[in-house]
PDB file with SEQRES, HELIX, SHEET and CRYST1 records, atoms N, CA, C and O in Angstrom:
SEQRES   1 A   64  MET LYS THR ILE ASP MET ARG PHE ASP SER ASN LEU ILE          
SEQRES   2 A   64  GLN SER TRP ILE GLY LYS LEU PHE VAL LYS PHE LYS CYS          
SEQRES   3 A   64  ASP ALA PHE GLU LEU THR ASN SER VAL THR GLN ILE VAL          
SEQRES   4 A   64  GLY LEU TYR ILE GLY ASP GLU VAL TYR ALA PHE THR ASN          
SEQRES   5 A   64  VAL GLN GLU ALA VAL ASP TYR PHE GLY LYS ASP GLY              
HELIX    1 AA1 SER A   10  GLN A   14  1                                   5    
SHEET    1 AA1 3 PHE A  21  LYS A  25  0                                        
SHEET    2 AA1 3 ILE A  38  ILE A  43 -1                                        
SHEET    3 AA1 3 GLU A  46  THR A  51 -1                                        
CRYST1    1.000    1.000    1.000  90.00  90.00  90.00 P 1           1          
ATOM      1  N   MET A   1     -50.903  -3.139 189.600  1.00  0.00           N  
ATOM      2  CA  MET A   1     -49.597  -3.667 190.009  1.00  0.00           C  
ATOM      3  C   MET A   1     -49.525  -3.534 191.546  1.00  0.00           C  
ATOM      4  O   MET A   1     -50.016  -2.566 192.127  1.00  0.00           O  
ATOM      5  N   LYS A   2     -48.936  -4.478 192.139  1.00  0.00           N  
ATOM      6  CA  LYS A   2     -48.728  -4.496 193.606  1.00  0.00           C  
ATOM      7  C   LYS A   2     -47.430  -3.746 193.965  1.00  0.00           C  
ATOM      8  O   LYS A   2     -46.414  -3.913 193.290  1.00  0.00           O  
ATOM      9  N   THR A   3     -47.463  -2.951 194.987  1.00  0.00           N  
ATOM     10  CA  THR A   3     -46.319  -2.247 195.464  1.00  0.00           C  
ATOM     11  C   THR A   3     -45.992  -2.743 196.841  1.00  0.00           C  
ATOM     12  O   THR A   3     -46.879  -2.681 197.692  1.00  0.00           O  
ATOM     13  N   ILE A   4     -44.804  -3.234 197.155  1.00  0.00           N  
ATOM     14  CA  ILE A   4     -44.381  -3.736 198.452  1.00  0.00           C  
ATOM     15  C   ILE A   4     -43.200  -2.916 198.869  1.00  0.00           C  
ATOM     16  O   ILE A   4     -42.207  -2.872 198.142  1.00  0.00           O  
ATOM     17  N   ASP A   5     -43.257  -2.244 200.039  1.00  0.00           N  
ATOM     18  CA  ASP A   5     -42.162  -1.399 200.555  1.00  0.00           C  
ATOM     19  C   ASP A   5     -41.508  -2.181 201.655  1.00  0.00           C  
ATOM     20  O   ASP A   5     -42.096  -2.391 202.716  1.00  0.00           O  
ATOM     21  N   MET A   6     -40.280  -2.620 201.406  1.00  0.00           N  
ATOM     22  CA  MET A   6     -39.534  -3.382 202.392  1.00  0.00           C  
ATOM     23  C   MET A   6     -38.328  -2.640 203.043  1.00  0.00           C  
ATOM     24  O   MET A   6     -37.430  -3.240 203.633  1.00  0.00           O  
ATOM     25  N   ARG A   7     -38.377  -1.306 202.891  1.00  0.00           N  
ATOM     26  CA  ARG A   7     -37.280  -0.536 203.397  1.00  0.00           C  
ATOM     27  C   ARG A   7     -37.460  -0.363 204.930  1.00  0.00           C  
ATOM     28  O   ARG A   7     -38.526  -0.600 205.498  1.00  0.00           O  
ATOM     29  N   PHE A   8     -36.312   0.078 205.567  1.00  0.00           N  
ATOM     30  CA  PHE A   8     -36.326   0.441 206.972  1.00  0.00           C  
ATOM     31  C   PHE A   8     -37.189   1.637 207.116  1.00  0.00           C  
ATOM     32  O   PHE A   8     -37.331   2.387 206.150  1.00  0.00           O  
ATOM     33  N   ASP A   9     -37.783   1.877 208.262  1.00  0.00           N  
ATOM     34  CA  ASP A   9     -38.509   3.105 208.528  1.00  0.00           C  
ATOM     35  C   ASP A   9     -37.497   4.227 208.669  1.00  0.00           C  
ATOM     36  O   ASP A   9     -36.677   4.225 209.588  1.00  0.00           O  
ATOM     37  N   SER A  10     -37.559   5.189 207.751  1.00  0.00           N  
ATOM     38  CA  SER A  10     -36.555   6.317 207.712  1.00  0.00           C  
ATOM     39  C   SER A  10     -36.696   7.174 209.015  1.00  0.00           C  
ATOM     40  O   SER A  10     -35.689   7.715 209.473  1.00  0.00           O  
ATOM     41  N   ASN A  11     -37.838   7.307 209.590  1.00  0.00           N  
ATOM     42  CA  ASN A  11     -37.930   8.033 210.823  1.00  0.00           C  
ATOM     43  C   ASN A  11     -37.198   7.389 212.009  1.00  0.00           C  
ATOM     44  O   ASN A  11     -36.660   8.068 212.883  1.00  0.00           O  
ATOM     45  N   LEU A  12     -37.201   6.072 211.999  1.00  0.00           N  
ATOM     46  CA  LEU A  12     -36.421   5.355 213.055  1.00  0.00           C  
ATOM     47  C   LEU A  12     -34.968   5.604 212.891  1.00  0.00           C  
ATOM     48  O   LEU A  12     -34.274   5.859 213.874  1.00  0.00           O  
ATOM     49  N   ILE A  13     -34.440   5.536 211.601  1.00  0.00           N  
ATOM     50  CA  ILE A  13     -33.060   5.734 211.309  1.00  0.00           C  
ATOM     51  C   ILE A  13     -32.605   7.124 211.643  1.00  0.00           C  
ATOM     52  O   ILE A  13     -31.555   7.350 212.245  1.00  0.00           O  
ATOM     53  N   GLN A  14     -33.475   8.083 211.209  1.00  0.00           N  
ATOM     54  CA  GLN A  14     -33.153   9.502 211.505  1.00  0.00           C  
ATOM     55  C   GLN A  14     -33.180   9.793 213.001  1.00  0.00           C  
ATOM     56  O   GLN A  14     -32.508  10.722 213.451  1.00  0.00           O  
ATOM     57  N   SER A  15     -33.938   9.027 213.784  1.00  0.00           N  
ATOM     58  CA  SER A  15     -33.954   9.349 215.197  1.00  0.00           C  
ATOM     59  C   SER A  15     -32.655   8.975 215.875  1.00  0.00           C  
ATOM     60  O   SER A  15     -32.446   9.356 217.027  1.00  0.00           O  
ATOM     61  N   TRP A  16     -31.742   8.218 215.189  1.00  0.00           N  
ATOM     62  CA  TRP A  16     -30.474   7.804 215.729  1.00  0.00           C  
ATOM     63  C   TRP A  16     -29.426   8.968 215.532  1.00  0.00           C  
ATOM     64  O   TRP A  16     -28.381   8.891 216.178  1.00  0.00           O  
ATOM     65  N   ILE A  17     -29.610   9.935 214.770  1.00  0.00           N  
ATOM     66  CA  ILE A  17     -28.701  10.997 214.471  1.00  0.00           C  
ATOM     67  C   ILE A  17     -28.351  11.736 215.784  1.00  0.00           C  
ATOM     68  O   ILE A  17     -29.235  12.195 216.507  1.00  0.00           O  
ATOM     69  N   GLY A  18     -27.097  11.830 216.055  1.00  0.00           N  
ATOM     70  CA  GLY A  18     -26.687  12.514 217.251  1.00  0.00           C  
ATOM     71  C   GLY A  18     -26.619  11.626 218.555  1.00  0.00           C  
ATOM     72  O   GLY A  18     -26.254  12.080 219.640  1.00  0.00           O  
ATOM     73  N   LYS A  19     -27.002  10.329 218.351  1.00  0.00           N  
ATOM     74  CA  LYS A  19     -26.924   9.415 219.548  1.00  0.00           C  
ATOM     75  C   LYS A  19     -25.620   8.602 219.387  1.00  0.00           C  
ATOM     76  O   LYS A  19     -25.054   8.470 218.302  1.00  0.00           O  
ATOM     77  N   LEU A  20     -25.203   8.089 220.501  1.00  0.00           N  
ATOM     78  CA  LEU A  20     -23.986   7.296 220.573  1.00  0.00           C  
ATOM     79  C   LEU A  20     -24.261   5.844 220.151  1.00  0.00           C  
ATOM     80  O   LEU A  20     -25.125   5.210 220.758  1.00  0.00           O  
ATOM     81  N   PHE A  21     -23.606   5.312 219.192  1.00  0.00           N  
ATOM     82  CA  PHE A  21     -23.664   3.931 218.839  1.00  0.00           C  
ATOM     83  C   PHE A  21     -22.690   3.132 219.813  1.00  0.00           C  
ATOM     84  O   PHE A  21     -21.466   3.249 219.763  1.00  0.00           O  
ATOM     85  N   VAL A  22     -23.346   2.331 220.679  1.00  0.00           N  
ATOM     86  CA  VAL A  22     -22.569   1.707 221.692  1.00  0.00           C  
ATOM     87  C   VAL A  22     -21.949   0.403 221.189  1.00  0.00           C  
ATOM     88  O   VAL A  22     -20.734   0.222 221.274  1.00  0.00           O  
ATOM     89  N   LYS A  23     -22.795  -0.525 220.653  1.00  0.00           N  
ATOM     90  CA  LYS A  23     -22.281  -1.820 220.189  1.00  0.00           C  
ATOM     91  C   LYS A  23     -23.391  -2.516 219.375  1.00  0.00           C  
ATOM     92  O   LYS A  23     -24.523  -2.043 219.276  1.00  0.00           O  
ATOM     93  N   PHE A  24     -23.001  -3.662 218.803  1.00  0.00           N  
ATOM     94  CA  PHE A  24     -23.978  -4.526 218.206  1.00  0.00           C  
ATOM     95  C   PHE A  24     -23.685  -5.936 218.564  1.00  0.00           C  
ATOM     96  O   PHE A  24     -22.551  -6.251 218.924  1.00  0.00           O  
ATOM     97  N   LYS A  25     -24.684  -6.834 218.480  1.00  0.00           N  
ATOM     98  CA  LYS A  25     -24.514  -8.229 218.766  1.00  0.00           C  
ATOM     99  C   LYS A  25     -25.233  -9.051 217.671  1.00  0.00           C  
ATOM    100  O   LYS A  25     -26.331  -8.716 217.227  1.00  0.00           O  
ATOM    101  N   CYS A  26     -24.599 -10.073 217.286  1.00  0.00           N  
ATOM    102  CA  CYS A  26     -25.170 -11.041 216.309  1.00  0.00           C  
ATOM    103  C   CYS A  26     -24.449 -12.339 216.347  1.00  0.00           C  
ATOM    104  O   CYS A  26     -23.415 -12.448 217.006  1.00  0.00           O  
ATOM    105  N   ASP A  27     -24.960 -13.347 215.656  1.00  0.00           N  
ATOM    106  CA  ASP A  27     -24.382 -14.570 215.556  1.00  0.00           C  
ATOM    107  C   ASP A  27     -22.961 -14.500 214.875  1.00  0.00           C  
ATOM    108  O   ASP A  27     -22.707 -13.594 214.082  1.00  0.00           O  
ATOM    109  N   ALA A  28     -22.124 -15.383 215.170  1.00  0.00           N  
ATOM    110  CA  ALA A  28     -20.778 -15.335 214.522  1.00  0.00           C  
ATOM    111  C   ALA A  28     -20.905 -15.500 213.003  1.00  0.00           C  
ATOM    112  O   ALA A  28     -21.822 -16.175 212.535  1.00  0.00           O  
ATOM    113  N   PHE A  29     -19.984 -14.882 212.215  1.00  0.00           N  
ATOM    114  CA  PHE A  29     -19.961 -15.062 210.797  1.00  0.00           C  
ATOM    115  C   PHE A  29     -19.067 -16.303 210.505  1.00  0.00           C  
ATOM    116  O   PHE A  29     -17.889 -16.129 210.194  1.00  0.00           O  
ATOM    117  N   GLU A  30     -19.560 -17.457 210.589  1.00  0.00           N  
ATOM    118  CA  GLU A  30     -18.743 -18.723 210.401  1.00  0.00           C  
ATOM    119  C   GLU A  30     -18.747 -19.230 208.965  1.00  0.00           C  
ATOM    120  O   GLU A  30     -17.711 -19.518 208.365  1.00  0.00           O  
ATOM    121  N   LEU A  31     -20.027 -19.327 208.423  1.00  0.00           N  
ATOM    122  CA  LEU A  31     -20.074 -19.890 207.079  1.00  0.00           C  
ATOM    123  C   LEU A  31     -20.425 -18.911 206.007  1.00  0.00           C  
ATOM    124  O   LEU A  31     -20.326 -19.220 204.820  1.00  0.00           O  
ATOM    125  N   THR A  32     -20.851 -17.683 206.422  1.00  0.00           N  
ATOM    126  CA  THR A  32     -21.164 -16.692 205.428  1.00  0.00           C  
ATOM    127  C   THR A  32     -20.898 -15.303 206.008  1.00  0.00           C  
ATOM    128  O   THR A  32     -20.699 -15.143 207.212  1.00  0.00           O  
ATOM    129  N   ASN A  33     -20.900 -14.294 205.113  1.00  0.00           N  
ATOM    130  CA  ASN A  33     -20.618 -12.976 205.673  1.00  0.00           C  
ATOM    131  C   ASN A  33     -21.885 -12.123 205.870  1.00  0.00           C  
ATOM    132  O   ASN A  33     -21.841 -10.893 205.877  1.00  0.00           O  
ATOM    133  N   SER A  34     -23.041 -12.850 206.032  1.00  0.00           N  
ATOM    134  CA  SER A  34     -24.256 -12.153 206.285  1.00  0.00           C  
ATOM    135  C   SER A  34     -24.956 -12.765 207.572  1.00  0.00           C  
ATOM    136  O   SER A  34     -24.647 -13.882 207.988  1.00  0.00           O  
ATOM    137  N   VAL A  35     -25.855 -12.020 208.139  1.00  0.00           N  
ATOM    138  CA  VAL A  35     -26.588 -12.449 209.336  1.00  0.00           C  
ATOM    139  C   VAL A  35     -27.908 -12.913 208.933  1.00  0.00           C  
ATOM    140  O   VAL A  35     -28.591 -12.221 208.179  1.00  0.00           O  
ATOM    141  N   THR A  36     -28.329 -14.057 209.387  1.00  0.00           N  
ATOM    142  CA  THR A  36     -29.699 -14.558 209.044  1.00  0.00           C  
ATOM    143  C   THR A  36     -30.548 -14.669 210.273  1.00  0.00           C  
ATOM    144  O   THR A  36     -31.636 -15.238 210.192  1.00  0.00           O  
ATOM    145  N   GLN A  37     -30.128 -14.164 211.405  1.00  0.00           N  
ATOM    146  CA  GLN A  37     -30.943 -14.146 212.566  1.00  0.00           C  
ATOM    147  C   GLN A  37     -31.122 -12.798 213.104  1.00  0.00           C  
ATOM    148  O   GLN A  37     -31.222 -11.867 212.305  1.00  0.00           O  
ATOM    149  N   ILE A  38     -31.174 -12.579 214.379  1.00  0.00           N  
ATOM    150  CA  ILE A  38     -31.442 -11.233 215.002  1.00  0.00           C  
ATOM    151  C   ILE A  38     -30.125 -10.479 215.131  1.00  0.00           C  
ATOM    152  O   ILE A  38     -29.120 -11.047 215.558  1.00  0.00           O  
ATOM    153  N   VAL A  39     -30.129  -9.206 214.763  1.00  0.00           N  
ATOM    154  CA  VAL A  39     -28.986  -8.308 215.007  1.00  0.00           C  
ATOM    155  C   VAL A  39     -29.482  -7.310 216.157  1.00  0.00           C  
ATOM    156  O   VAL A  39     -30.502  -6.638 216.006  1.00  0.00           O  
ATOM    157  N   GLY A  40     -28.768  -7.259 217.212  1.00  0.00           N  
ATOM    158  CA  GLY A  40     -29.057  -6.315 218.339  1.00  0.00           C  
ATOM    159  C   GLY A  40     -28.196  -5.072 218.189  1.00  0.00           C  
ATOM    160  O   GLY A  40     -26.972  -5.170 218.103  1.00  0.00           O  
ATOM    161  N   LEU A  41     -28.862  -3.837 218.156  1.00  0.00           N  
ATOM    162  CA  LEU A  41     -28.152  -2.583 218.126  1.00  0.00           C  
ATOM    163  C   LEU A  41     -28.374  -1.904 219.381  1.00  0.00           C  
ATOM    164  O   LEU A  41     -29.519  -1.790 219.818  1.00  0.00           O  
ATOM    165  N   TYR A  42     -27.275  -1.399 220.055  1.00  0.00           N  
ATOM    166  CA  TYR A  42     -27.356  -0.648 221.242  1.00  0.00           C  
ATOM    167  C   TYR A  42     -26.994   0.785 220.854  1.00  0.00           C  
ATOM    168  O   TYR A  42     -25.829   1.085 220.595  1.00  0.00           O  
ATOM    169  N   ILE A  43     -27.998   1.674 220.813  1.00  0.00           N  
ATOM    170  CA  ILE A  43     -27.842   3.079 220.372  1.00  0.00           C  
ATOM    171  C   ILE A  43     -28.395   3.969 221.473  1.00  0.00           C  
ATOM    172  O   ILE A  43     -29.583   3.910 221.790  1.00  0.00           O  
ATOM    173  N   GLY A  44     -27.505   4.818 222.071  1.00  0.00           N  
ATOM    174  CA  GLY A  44     -27.935   5.615 223.149  1.00  0.00           C  
ATOM    175  C   GLY A  44     -28.370   4.751 224.306  1.00  0.00           C  
ATOM    176  O   GLY A  44     -27.629   3.859 224.720  1.00  0.00           O  
ATOM    177  N   ASP A  45     -29.552   4.990 224.839  1.00  0.00           N  
ATOM    178  CA  ASP A  45     -30.139   4.230 225.935  1.00  0.00           C  
ATOM    179  C   ASP A  45     -31.094   3.199 225.446  1.00  0.00           C  
ATOM    180  O   ASP A  45     -31.782   2.547 226.231  1.00  0.00           O  
ATOM    181  N   GLU A  46     -31.144   3.049 224.170  1.00  0.00           N  
ATOM    182  CA  GLU A  46     -32.184   2.103 223.528  1.00  0.00           C  
ATOM    183  C   GLU A  46     -31.533   0.872 222.967  1.00  0.00           C  
ATOM    184  O   GLU A  46     -30.367   0.930 222.575  1.00  0.00           O  
ATOM    185  N   VAL A  47     -32.219  -0.224 222.909  1.00  0.00           N  
ATOM    186  CA  VAL A  47     -31.872  -1.425 222.316  1.00  0.00           C  
ATOM    187  C   VAL A  47     -32.798  -1.836 221.228  1.00  0.00           C  
ATOM    188  O   VAL A  47     -34.005  -1.888 221.463  1.00  0.00           O  
ATOM    189  N   TYR A  48     -32.303  -2.145 219.999  1.00  0.00           N  
ATOM    190  CA  TYR A  48     -33.100  -2.419 218.897  1.00  0.00           C  
ATOM    191  C   TYR A  48     -32.780  -3.881 218.402  1.00  0.00           C  
ATOM    192  O   TYR A  48     -31.630  -4.315 218.470  1.00  0.00           O  
ATOM    193  N   ALA A  49     -33.749  -4.576 217.939  1.00  0.00           N  
ATOM    194  CA  ALA A  49     -33.570  -5.968 217.404  1.00  0.00           C  
ATOM    195  C   ALA A  49     -34.055  -5.958 215.970  1.00  0.00           C  
ATOM    196  O   ALA A  49     -35.243  -5.793 215.693  1.00  0.00           O  
ATOM    197  N   PHE A  50     -33.096  -6.140 215.057  1.00  0.00           N  
ATOM    198  CA  PHE A  50     -33.418  -6.252 213.635  1.00  0.00           C  
ATOM    199  C   PHE A  50     -33.528  -7.769 213.259  1.00  0.00           C  
ATOM    200  O   PHE A  50     -32.632  -8.552 213.572  1.00  0.00           O  
ATOM    201  N   THR A  51     -34.568  -8.134 212.629  1.00  0.00           N  
ATOM    202  CA  THR A  51     -34.677  -9.558 212.234  1.00  0.00           C  
ATOM    203  C   THR A  51     -34.644  -9.658 210.672  1.00  0.00           C  
ATOM    204  O   THR A  51     -35.106  -8.765 209.963  1.00  0.00           O  
ATOM    205  N   ASN A  52     -34.129 -10.684 210.229  1.00  0.00           N  
ATOM    206  CA  ASN A  52     -34.073 -11.044 208.824  1.00  0.00           C  
ATOM    207  C   ASN A  52     -35.214 -12.024 208.474  1.00  0.00           C  
ATOM    208  O   ASN A  52     -35.096 -13.223 208.728  1.00  0.00           O  
ATOM    209  N   VAL A  53     -36.257 -11.543 207.923  1.00  0.00           N  
ATOM    210  CA  VAL A  53     -37.352 -12.402 207.476  1.00  0.00           C  
ATOM    211  C   VAL A  53     -37.286 -12.713 206.067  1.00  0.00           C  
ATOM    212  O   VAL A  53     -37.332 -11.828 205.212  1.00  0.00           O  
ATOM    213  N   GLN A  54     -37.165 -14.107 205.761  1.00  0.00           N  
ATOM    214  CA  GLN A  54     -37.063 -14.541 204.439  1.00  0.00           C  
ATOM    215  C   GLN A  54     -38.315 -15.327 204.162  1.00  0.00           C  
ATOM    216  O   GLN A  54     -38.540 -16.384 204.753  1.00  0.00           O  
ATOM    217  N   GLU A  55     -39.142 -14.810 203.255  1.00  0.00           N  
ATOM    218  CA  GLU A  55     -40.417 -15.448 202.876  1.00  0.00           C  
ATOM    219  C   GLU A  55     -40.693 -15.183 201.403  1.00  0.00           C  
ATOM    220  O   GLU A  55     -40.190 -14.222 200.821  1.00  0.00           O  
ATOM    221  N   ALA A  56     -41.462 -16.013 200.845  1.00  0.00           N  
ATOM    222  CA  ALA A  56     -41.847 -15.841 199.412  1.00  0.00           C  
ATOM    223  C   ALA A  56     -42.697 -14.639 199.298  1.00  0.00           C  
ATOM    224  O   ALA A  56     -43.578 -14.416 200.129  1.00  0.00           O  
ATOM    225  N   VAL A  57     -42.455 -13.820 198.252  1.00  0.00           N  
ATOM    226  CA  VAL A  57     -43.248 -12.627 197.947  1.00  0.00           C  
ATOM    227  C   VAL A  57     -43.788 -12.710 196.570  1.00  0.00           C  
ATOM    228  O   VAL A  57     -43.023 -12.963 195.640  1.00  0.00           O  
ATOM    229  N   ASP A  58     -45.055 -12.514 196.375  1.00  0.00           N  
ATOM    230  CA  ASP A  58     -45.714 -12.564 195.078  1.00  0.00           C  
ATOM    231  C   ASP A  58     -45.586 -11.195 194.443  1.00  0.00           C  
ATOM    232  O   ASP A  58     -46.442 -10.339 194.666  1.00  0.00           O  
ATOM    233  N   TYR A  59     -44.532 -10.959 193.650  1.00  0.00           N  
ATOM    234  CA  TYR A  59     -44.331  -9.655 193.049  1.00  0.00           C  
ATOM    235  C   TYR A  59     -45.297  -9.316 191.993  1.00  0.00           C  
ATOM    236  O   TYR A  59     -45.584  -8.134 191.808  1.00  0.00           O  
ATOM    237  N   PHE A  60     -45.843 -10.284 191.257  1.00  0.00           N  
ATOM    238  CA  PHE A  60     -46.680 -10.070 190.157  1.00  0.00           C  
ATOM    239  C   PHE A  60     -48.127 -10.365 190.341  1.00  0.00           C  
ATOM    240  O   PHE A  60     -48.909 -10.273 189.395  1.00  0.00           O  
ATOM    241  N   GLY A  61     -48.513 -10.725 191.560  1.00  0.00           N  
ATOM    242  CA  GLY A  61     -49.931 -11.106 191.857  1.00  0.00           C  
ATOM    243  C   GLY A  61     -50.795  -9.877 191.993  1.00  0.00           C  
ATOM    244  O   GLY A  61     -50.336  -8.739 191.885  1.00  0.00           O  
ATOM    245  N   LYS A  62     -52.064 -10.148 192.235  1.00  0.00           N  
ATOM    246  CA  LYS A  62     -53.081  -9.148 192.449  1.00  0.00           C  
ATOM    247  C   LYS A  62     -53.061  -8.706 193.854  1.00  0.00           C  
ATOM    248  O   LYS A  62     -52.640  -9.452 194.738  1.00  0.00           O  
ATOM    249  N   ASP A  63     -53.520  -7.474 194.100  1.00  0.00           N  
ATOM    250  CA  ASP A  63     -53.681  -6.977 195.454  1.00  0.00           C  
ATOM    251  C   ASP A  63     -54.703  -7.897 196.158  1.00  0.00           C  
ATOM    252  O   ASP A  63     -55.683  -8.344 195.562  1.00  0.00           O  
ATOM    253  N   GLY A  64     -54.442  -8.149 197.397  1.00  0.00           N  
ATOM    254  CA  GLY A  64     -55.305  -9.098 198.094  1.00  0.00           C  
ATOM    255  C   GLY A  64     -55.962  -8.555 199.227  1.00  0.00           C  
ATOM    256  O   GLY A  64     -56.717  -9.258 199.899  1.00  0.00           O  
TER     257      GLY A  64                                                      
END                                                                             
């Protein structure tokens, strides 16, 4: 069975503990309540870009 881990890196998320969340930027929510492009997070002195990648995933295929 193939195992695919699509979670956020927990070390990255934990590194934000104790830092100031400054702001976020993304496209306007005009037709839907979700973001399908880049979300920019400004945390402490760092800037992060989260992207939403939508692609077909073979859940039942063989390891390749």
